[in-house]
C-alpha positions in Angstrom: 53.1 114.5 98.4 54.5 113.3 101.7 58.1 113.6 102.2 57.9 110.0 102.2 56.8 109.3 98.7 58.9 111.7 97.2 61.6 109.8 98.5 59.9 106.5 97.2 59.3 107.8 93.7 62.8 108.7 93.1 62.7 113.0 94.6 65.4 114.1 96.6 65.2 112.2 100.2 66.5 114.2 103.4 67.2 117.4 100.6 63.4 117.6 99.2 62.2 120.4 101.3 66.0 122.3 101.6 68.8 120.9 99.4 71.4 123.2 101.9 69.3 121.8 105.0 71.8 121.6 107.8 71.1 118.3 109.6 71.0 116.0 106.4 73.9 118.0 104.8 75.9 117.1 107.7 74.7 113.3 108.5 76.4 112.6 104.8 79.0 114.7 105.4 80.0 112.8 108.5 78.8 110.1 106.9 81.6 110.0 103.9 84.5 111.0 106.2 84.1 108.2 108.2 83.6 105.7 104.9 87.0 107.9 103.5 89.1 107.7 106.7 87.9 104.4 107.0 88.6 102.5 102.9 92.3 105.4 103.6 93.0 103.0 106.9 92.4 100.3 104.9 94.7 100.9 101.8 97.7 102.5 104.6 97.7 99.5 107.6 100.9 97.5 106.3 103.0 100.9 106.2 104.4 101.0 110.3 106.0 104.2 111.1 108.4 105.6 113.7 107.8 108.5 115.7 110.2 110.0 117.5 109.2 111.7 121.2 111.7 114.5 123.0 112.0 111.7 125.0 112.1 108.1 126.4 108.7 106.3 127.6 108.8 103.2 129.5 108.5 99.9 127.7 107.7 102.4 124.7 111.2 103.6 124.7 112.3 106.5 121.9 109.9 106.1 119.5 106.0 105.1 118.8 105.6 102.8 116.7 102.4 102.5 114.8 100.4 101.8 111.2 100.3 104.3 109.4 95.8 104.1 109.3 96.8 105.6 112.6 96.3 109.1 111.4 93.3 107.7 109.1 91.2 105.5 111.2 91.2 107.7 114.0 88.9 110.1 112.2 86.5 107.1 112.6 86.0 107.8 115.6 85.7 112.0 115.7 83.2 111.4 112.4 81.2 108.1 114.3 81.0 110.2 118.0 80.0 113.0 116.1 77.0 111.4 114.6 75.8 109.0 117.3 75.6 112.9 118.6 73.3 114.7 116.4 71.3 110.9 115.3 71.6 108.3 117.8 72.2 104.7 118.4 70.8 102.7 116.3 71.4 104.8 112.8 75.3 105.1 114.4 74.8 101.1 114.5 74.5 100.9 110.8 76.9 103.7 109.6 79.5 101.3 111.8 78.1 97.8 110.4 77.8 98.6 106.7 81.3 99.7 106.4 82.4 97.0 107.9 80.6 95.3 105.4 82.2 98.2 102.6 85.8 96.8 103.7 85.3 94.0 101.4 84.9 95.7 98.7 87.2 97.8 99.3 90.0 94.5 99.4 88.2 92.6 96.0 88.3 95.9 94.8 92.8 96.3 95.3 92.6 92.1 95.0 91.4 92.5 91.5 93.8 95.3 90.3 96.2 93.0 92.0 95.6 89.9 90.0 94.9 92.0 86.5 98.2 91.9 84.3 100.0 94.6 84.2 101.5 96.5 80.9 104.4 98.1 83.3 106.6 94.6 85.7 107.9 97.6 87.8 105.0 99.5 88.4 103.0 96.3 88.5 105.7 95.2 91.2 105.3 98.4 93.1 101.5 97.7 93.3 101.8 94.8 95.0 104.7 96.1 97.6 102.2 99.1 98.0 98.9 97.9 98.2 98.8 94.1 98.6 97.1 93.7 102.2 98.6 91.0 104.1 96.3 88.6 106.0 97.9 89.1 109.7 96.6 92.8 108.6 94.2 92.3 107.1 92.9 89.9 109.9 93.4 91.8 113.5 92.1 95.1 110.9 88.9 93.6 111.0 88.5 92.1 114.0 89.4 95.0 115.9 87.4 97.7 113.5 83.9 95.4 114.3 84.6 94.8 117.8 86.1 98.6 119.0 83.5 100.3 116.5 80.8 98.7 118.0 82.1 99.4 121.4 82.5 103.1 120.8 79.0 103.1 120.3 77.5 101.7 122.9 79.8 103.1 124.9 79.3 106.5 124.3 75.0 105.6 124.5 75.7 103.9 127.9 76.9 107.8 128.4 74.7 109.7 127.3 71.2 107.8 128.8 72.5 109.2 132.0 73.7 112.6 131.9 71.6 113.6 129.5 73.3 116.7 126.5 75.8 117.7 129.1 79.2 116.3 129.4 79.7 115.4 125.6 83.8 116.1 126.6 82.9 112.8 128.6 81.4 110.5 126.4 84.0 111.1 123.5 86.7 110.5 125.5 85.2 107.6 127.7 83.5 105.8 124.8 86.4 107.1 122.4 89.7 106.0 125.0 87.6 102.9 126.2 87.3 101.7 122.3 90.7 102.7 120.9 92.3 100.3 123.6 90.3 97.5 122.4 91.2 98.2 118.9 94.7 98.5 120.0 95.2 95.2 122.1 92.8 92.8 118.6 94.8 94.8 116.1 98.6 93.9 117.5 97.6 90.4 118.9 96.3 89.4 116.2 98.7 91.1 113.2 101.7 89.9 115.0 100.9 87.4 116.9 98.0 85.2 116.7 97.9 85.4 112.4 101.7 84.5 112.3 101.0 82.1 114.3 97.7 81.1 112.7 98.0 81.4 109.3 102.0 81.3 109.6 102.2 84.9 107.7 105.9 85.8 109.4 107.1 85.0 112.3 105.4 85.9 115.7 106.9 89.7 118.0 108.1 88.7 121.0 105.7 89.3 123.7 108.1 92.5 125.3 107.8 93.9 121.8 104.3 93.1 121.3 103.4 95.3 124.4 106.1 98.3 123.4 103.9 98.4 120.0 100.0 98.3 121.5 101.4 100.7 124.5 103.0 103.2 122.2 100.1 103.4 119.6 97.4 103.7 122.1 99.5 106.2 123.6 99.2 108.6 120.4 95.1 107.6 120.0 94.8 108.5 123.0 96.0 112.4 122.6 94.3 112.5 119.7 90.9 111.2 121.7 91.3 115.0 123.7 92.8 116.7 121.2 89.5 115.9 119.0 86.8 116.7 121.7 86.4 120.8 120.6 86.1 119.2 116.9 83.6 117.1 118.2 81.7 120.5 119.8 81.9 122.9 116.8 80.2 119.9 114.3 77.4 119.4 116.9 77.0 123.3 118.0 77.1 124.1 113.8 74.2 121.2 113.4 71.9 122.4 116.4 72.2 126.4 116.0 
């Protein structure tokens, strides 16, 4: 029986020949990391945190203000860049866009849980406060995700087409840095300015505050993009050995 026949017959798919096949295990692991990080970022985006800096930066000030989802969301770019390097552009685009649709499943499950009557009113109220996603945050995060993640895949492979397998560090940093800039601009602009005006969900922030909020977030995301480059090399190297 061929591998394709085994897959259609409900066999073990890519694990049919070897249950510990390195490439197949890596593919499943990276997709799992991507989806888990994305779902976590949806659930933690509403909390705004402040990270103190050892010194004040121009525009940003003495602390960086960013959504609690920043670290979880940064992991999606780590996972997608590793996946893109190992399995190609089309496969990565499928992962990115199927995960985008999965966002709506996460939101539907959260909203259905919040809408269900709770036995303890205090617990129900705490769930509403902690998990009730604001319309402006949802709109900003969804739009930012679908644009920035597809841009990340496009830039990563545009550089790879010109450099071959070399300069992995360049395409990892360049694709993530540019896509995170797009992501930050869209998220901050929509969630804290556009959506409040169009949807009436709160007051829009002043331009100076928007700039400080966006710049602070981007600096942290850029630092993560640089720091995760050795991890990308480790993952790719381990799979290709």
